[in-house]
A tleap script that builds the chain and sets N, CA, C and O, in Angstrom:
source leaprc.protein.ff14SB
mol = sequence {
  NMET LYS ASN GLU ILE LYS ILE GLY THR ILE
  VAL GLU MET LYS LYS PRO HIE ALA CYS GLY
  SER LYS ASN TRP SER ILE THR ARG LEU GLY
  VAL ASP LEU LYS LEU LYS CYS CYS GLY CYS
  ASN HIE GLU ILE MET MET ASP ARG LEU GLU
  PHE ASN LYS LYS MET LYS LYS VAL VAL LYS
  LYS ASP CGLU
}
set mol.1.N position { 4.225 13.403 -1.279 }
set mol.1.CA position { 3.744 12.039 -1.149 }
set mol.1.C position { 4.891 11.063 -0.910 }
set mol.1.O position { 4.747 10.118 -0.136 }
set mol.2.N position { 6.023 11.282 -1.563 }
set mol.2.CA position { 7.136 10.350 -1.441 }
set mol.2.C position { 7.670 10.290 -0.018 }
set mol.2.O position { 8.088 9.224 0.435 }
set mol.3.N position { 7.666 11.422 0.701 }
set mol.3.CA position { 8.187 11.453 2.056 }
set mol.3.C position { 7.222 10.834 3.057 }
set mol.3.O position { 7.644 10.423 4.138 }
set mol.4.N position { 5.947 10.759 2.725 }
set mol.4.CA position { 4.947 10.200 3.631 }
set mol.4.C position { 5.044 8.683 3.731 }
set mol.4.O position { 4.673 8.104 4.753 }
set mol.5.N position { 5.537 8.037 2.685 }
set mol.5.CA position { 5.501 6.583 2.617 }
set mol.5.C position { 6.755 5.982 3.234 }
set mol.5.O position { 7.875 6.257 2.805 }
set mol.6.N position { 6.538 5.151 4.256 }
set mol.6.CA position { 7.620 4.427 4.925 }
set mol.6.C position { 7.135 2.996 5.162 }
set mol.6.O position { 5.962 2.689 4.951 }
set mol.7.N position { 8.030 2.140 5.595 }
set mol.7.CA position { 7.640 0.772 5.929 }
set mol.7.C position { 6.691 0.818 7.121 }
set mol.7.O position { 6.972 1.473 8.124 }
set mol.8.N position { 5.578 0.125 7.005 }
set mol.8.CA position { 4.576 0.096 8.056 }
set mol.8.C position { 3.430 1.068 7.826 }
set mol.8.O position { 2.424 1.004 8.533 }
set mol.9.N position { 3.555 1.964 6.857 }
set mol.9.CA position { 2.477 2.904 6.538 }
set mol.9.C position { 1.298 2.148 5.930 }
set mol.9.O position { 1.486 1.243 5.117 }
set mol.10.N position { 0.096 2.519 6.323 }
set mol.10.CA position { -1.109 1.900 5.768 }
set mol.10.C position { -1.737 2.884 4.792 }
set mol.10.O position { -1.998 4.038 5.133 }
set mol.11.N position { -1.976 2.407 3.566 }
set mol.11.CA position { -2.550 3.252 2.518 }
set mol.11.C position { -3.874 2.668 2.042 }
set mol.11.O position { -4.119 1.466 2.143 }
set mol.12.N position { -4.727 3.560 1.517 }
set mol.12.CA position { -6.002 3.131 0.933 }
set mol.12.C position { -5.862 3.198 -0.577 }
set mol.12.O position { -5.427 4.212 -1.123 }
set mol.13.N position { -6.233 2.115 -1.254 }
set mol.13.CA position { -6.178 2.061 -2.708 }
set mol.13.C position { -7.545 2.440 -3.278 }
set mol.13.O position { -8.544 2.443 -2.560 }
set mol.14.N position { -7.581 2.760 -4.570 }
set mol.14.CA position { -8.833 3.175 -5.213 }
set mol.14.C position { -9.830 2.029 -5.334 }
set mol.14.O position { -11.028 2.226 -5.127 }
set mol.15.N position { -9.351 0.837 -5.666 }
set mol.15.CA position { -10.234 -0.310 -5.837 }
set mol.15.C position { -10.009 -1.308 -4.702 }
set mol.15.O position { -8.879 -1.459 -4.238 }
set mol.16.N position { -11.057 -1.988 -4.250 }
set mol.16.CA position { -10.896 -2.973 -3.174 }
set mol.16.C position { -10.251 -4.267 -3.673 }
set mol.16.O position { -10.335 -4.607 -4.853 }
set mol.17.N position { -9.612 -4.971 -2.755 }
set mol.17.CA position { -9.059 -6.293 -3.021 }
set mol.17.C position { -10.222 -7.289 -3.081 }
set mol.17.O position { -11.348 -6.935 -2.730 }
set mol.18.N position { -9.977 -8.488 -3.507 }
set mol.18.CA position { -11.022 -9.507 -3.618 }
set mol.18.C position { -11.688 -9.805 -2.267 }
set mol.18.O position { -12.852 -10.204 -2.223 }
set mol.19.N position { -10.947 -9.611 -1.163 }
set mol.19.CA position { -11.504 -9.861 0.168 }
set mol.19.C position { -12.400 -8.707 0.634 }
set mol.19.O position { -13.115 -8.847 1.626 }
set mol.20.N position { -12.368 -7.571 -0.070 }
set mol.20.CA position { -13.215 -6.432 0.265 }
set mol.20.C position { -12.486 -5.283 0.942 }
set mol.20.O position { -13.046 -4.195 1.078 }
set mol.21.N position { -11.249 -5.502 1.369 }
set mol.21.CA position { -10.486 -4.459 2.042 }
set mol.21.C position { -9.797 -3.548 1.030 }
set mol.21.O position { -9.301 -4.017 0.006 }
set mol.22.N position { -9.766 -2.237 1.319 }
set mol.22.CA position { -9.060 -1.282 0.479 }
set mol.22.C position { -7.722 -0.872 1.093 }
set mol.22.O position { -6.930 -0.181 0.452 }
set mol.23.N position { -7.467 -1.296 2.333 }
set mol.23.CA position { -6.267 -0.880 3.046 }
set mol.23.C position { -5.132 -1.882 2.869 }
set mol.23.O position { -5.324 -3.095 2.948 }
set mol.24.N position { -3.931 -1.327 2.625 }
set mol.24.CA position { -2.727 -2.135 2.429 }
set mol.24.C position { -1.608 -1.573 3.285 }
set mol.24.O position { -1.492 -0.358 3.445 }
set mol.25.N position { -0.788 -2.450 3.834 }
set mol.25.CA position { 0.371 -2.062 4.621 }
set mol.25.C position { 1.626 -2.225 3.763 }
set mol.25.O position { 1.768 -3.225 3.060 }
set mol.26.N position { 2.531 -1.257 3.815 }
set mol.26.CA position { 3.759 -1.319 3.034 }
set mol.26.C position { 4.816 -2.078 3.832 }
set mol.26.O position { 5.126 -1.712 4.966 }
set mol.27.N position { 5.369 -3.138 3.234 }
set mol.27.CA position { 6.368 -3.958 3.920 }
set mol.27.C position { 7.750 -3.854 3.296 }
set mol.27.O position { 8.724 -4.287 3.913 }
set mol.28.N position { 7.874 -3.293 2.089 }
set mol.28.CA position { 9.178 -3.135 1.439 }
set mol.28.C position { 9.127 -1.935 0.511 }
set mol.28.O position { 8.138 -1.726 -0.191 }
set mol.29.N position { 10.204 -1.142 0.508 }
set mol.29.CA position { 10.299 0.028 -0.354 }
set mol.29.C position { 11.460 -0.116 -1.318 }
set mol.29.O position { 12.394 -0.880 -1.072 }
set mol.30.N position { 11.396 0.609 -2.395 }
set mol.30.CA position { 12.429 0.608 -3.419 }
set mol.30.C position { 11.773 0.981 -4.739 }
set mol.30.O position { 10.757 1.677 -4.761 }
set mol.31.N position { 12.355 0.517 -5.838 }
set mol.31.CA position { 11.721 0.729 -7.140 }
set mol.31.C position { 10.386 -0.002 -7.158 }
set mol.31.O position { 9.394 0.508 -7.678 }
set mol.32.N position { 10.371 -1.201 -6.586 }
set mol.32.CA position { 9.140 -1.966 -6.399 }
set mol.32.C position { 8.740 -1.886 -4.930 }
set mol.32.O position { 9.599 -1.838 -4.051 }
set mol.33.N position { 7.442 -1.872 -4.668 }
set mol.33.CA position { 6.938 -1.878 -3.304 }
set mol.33.C position { 6.269 -3.206 -3.033 }
set mol.33.O position { 5.648 -3.789 -3.923 }
set mol.34.N position { 6.392 -3.687 -1.811 }
set mol.34.CA position { 5.701 -4.895 -1.401 }
set mol.34.C position { 4.578 -4.469 -0.472 }
set mol.34.O position { 4.805 -3.798 0.535 }
set mol.35.N position { 3.361 -4.871 -0.826 }
set mol.35.CA position { 2.174 -4.485 -0.075 }
set mol.35.C position { 1.511 -5.712 0.516 }
set mol.35.O position { 1.486 -6.777 -0.100 }
set mol.36.N position { 0.968 -5.553 1.730 }
set mol.36.CA position { 0.271 -6.642 2.412 }
set mol.36.C position { -1.154 -6.185 2.701 }
set mol.36.O position { -1.364 -5.146 3.326 }
set mol.37.N position { -2.125 -6.960 2.246 }
set mol.37.CA position { -3.529 -6.627 2.447 }
set mol.37.C position { -3.859 -6.688 3.937 }
set mol.37.O position { -3.502 -7.647 4.622 }
set mol.38.N position { -4.540 -5.661 4.428 }
set mol.38.CA position { -4.912 -5.624 5.845 }
set mol.38.C position { -6.099 -6.536 6.152 }
set mol.38.O position { -6.372 -6.826 7.317 }
set mol.39.N position { -6.796 -6.985 5.126 }
set mol.39.CA position { -7.947 -7.857 5.339 }
set mol.39.C position { -7.595 -9.338 5.384 }
set mol.39.O position { -8.020 -10.056 6.289 }
set mol.40.N position { -6.805 -9.800 4.390 }
set mol.40.CA position { -6.537 -11.238 4.286 }
set mol.40.C position { -5.046 -11.588 4.326 }
set mol.40.O position { -4.695 -12.759 4.187 }
set mol.41.N position { -4.163 -10.603 4.514 }
set mol.41.CA position { -2.708 -10.781 4.591 }
set mol.41.C position { -2.070 -11.277 3.301 }
set mol.41.O position { -0.969 -11.826 3.334 }
set mol.42.N position { -2.739 -11.096 2.168 }
set mol.42.CA position { -2.162 -11.447 0.869 }
set mol.42.C position { -1.091 -10.419 0.528 }
set mol.42.O position { -1.300 -9.224 0.738 }
set mol.43.N position { 0.064 -10.864 0.001 }
set mol.43.CA position { 1.154 -9.959 -0.325 }
set mol.43.C position { 1.339 -9.862 -1.833 }
set mol.43.O position { 1.261 -10.862 -2.547 }
set mol.44.N position { 1.585 -8.635 -2.309 }
set mol.44.CA position { 1.840 -8.406 -3.726 }
set mol.44.C position { 3.036 -7.475 -3.890 }
set mol.44.O position { 3.392 -6.732 -2.975 }
set mol.45.N position { 3.652 -7.528 -5.072 }
set mol.45.CA position { 4.699 -6.586 -5.450 }
set mol.45.C position { 4.118 -5.676 -6.525 }
set mol.45.O position { 3.388 -6.134 -7.404 }
set mol.46.N position { 4.445 -4.378 -6.452 }
set mol.46.CA position { 3.926 -3.406 -7.400 }
set mol.46.C position { 5.013 -2.362 -7.641 }
set mol.46.O position { 5.677 -1.919 -6.704 }
set mol.47.N position { 5.192 -1.970 -8.915 }
set mol.47.CA position { 6.198 -0.937 -9.158 }
set mol.47.C position { 5.664 0.414 -8.691 }
set mol.47.O position { 4.454 0.609 -8.574 }
set mol.48.N position { 6.574 1.335 -8.430 }
set mol.48.CA position { 6.226 2.614 -7.813 }
set mol.48.C position { 5.294 3.463 -8.685 }
set mol.48.O position { 4.409 4.139 -8.159 }
set mol.49.N position { 5.480 3.438 -9.994 }
set mol.49.CA position { 4.610 4.216 -10.881 }
set mol.49.C position { 3.167 3.721 -10.819 }
set mol.49.O position { 2.232 4.517 -10.743 }
set mol.50.N position { 2.996 2.401 -10.851 }
set mol.50.CA position { 1.659 1.814 -10.759 }
set mol.50.C position { 1.045 2.113 -9.383 }
set mol.50.O position { -0.147 2.404 -9.277 }
set mol.51.N position { 1.865 2.037 -8.343 }
set mol.51.CA position { 1.394 2.323 -6.985 }
set mol.51.C position { 0.882 3.759 -6.873 }
set mol.51.O position { -0.173 4.001 -6.287 }
set mol.52.N position { 1.634 4.709 -7.435 }
set mol.52.CA position { 1.230 6.113 -7.362 }
set mol.52.C position { -0.089 6.366 -8.089 }
set mol.52.O position { -0.851 7.246 -7.689 }
set mol.53.N position { -0.370 5.611 -9.149 }
set mol.53.CA position { -1.638 5.742 -9.864 }
set mol.53.C position { -2.802 5.154 -9.066 }
set mol.53.O position { -3.901 5.710 -9.065 }
set mol.54.N position { -2.559 4.022 -8.385 }
set mol.54.CA position { -3.634 3.284 -7.729 }
set mol.54.C position { -3.895 3.706 -6.283 }
set mol.54.O position { -4.949 3.384 -5.733 }
set mol.55.N position { -2.953 4.420 -5.655 }
set mol.55.CA position { -3.132 4.831 -4.266 }
set mol.55.C position { -4.097 6.004 -4.171 }
set mol.55.O position { -4.035 6.938 -4.970 }
set mol.56.N position { -4.988 5.948 -3.188 }
set mol.56.CA position { -5.950 7.022 -2.978 }
set mol.56.C position { -5.458 7.979 -1.897 }
set mol.56.O position { -5.397 9.187 -2.124 }
set mol.57.N position { -5.101 7.444 -0.703 }
set mol.57.CA position { -4.631 8.304 0.386 }
set mol.57.C position { -3.878 7.479 1.432 }
set mol.57.O position { -3.952 6.250 1.453 }
set mol.58.N position { -3.155 8.188 2.294 }
set mol.58.CA position { -2.446 7.567 3.402 }
set mol.58.C position { -3.420 7.527 4.581 }
set mol.58.O position { -3.945 8.561 4.994 }
set mol.59.N position { -3.657 6.319 5.122 }
set mol.59.CA position { -4.591 6.157 6.223 }
set mol.59.C position { -3.887 6.369 7.558 }
set mol.59.O position { -4.365 7.120 8.409 }
set mol.60.N position { -2.746 5.703 7.737 }
set mol.60.CA position { -2.026 5.760 9.009 }
set mol.60.C position { -0.536 5.754 8.757 }
set mol.60.O position { -0.024 4.896 8.038 }
set mol.61.N position { 0.160 6.709 9.345 }
set mol.61.CA position { 1.611 6.762 9.233 }
set mol.61.C position { 2.230 6.006 10.389 }
set mol.61.O position { 1.785 6.137 11.529 }
set mol.62.N position { 3.253 5.216 10.106 }
set mol.62.CA position { 3.984 4.515 11.153 }
set mol.62.C position { 5.139 5.404 11.586 }
set mol.62.O position { 5.942 5.826 10.753 }
set mol.63.N position { 5.230 5.690 12.867 }
set mol.63.CA position { 6.271 6.609 13.345 }
set mol.63.C position { 7.372 5.906 14.066 }
set mol.63.O position { 8.318 6.547 14.525 }
savepdb mol mol.pdb
quit
């Protein structure tokens, strides 16, 4: 899973955002990840442990 995640990868989370979208784009990597909602462009920071618990699957890999 760690090798699949890069900047620009779109992931599906277990629970939907308030706008209804479950898809998030990764914009920053490190100990903390910065995620951007694909529905409303809201940005959040999340630590990697929390991200690994809440992520469901990788939707699209950016190559």
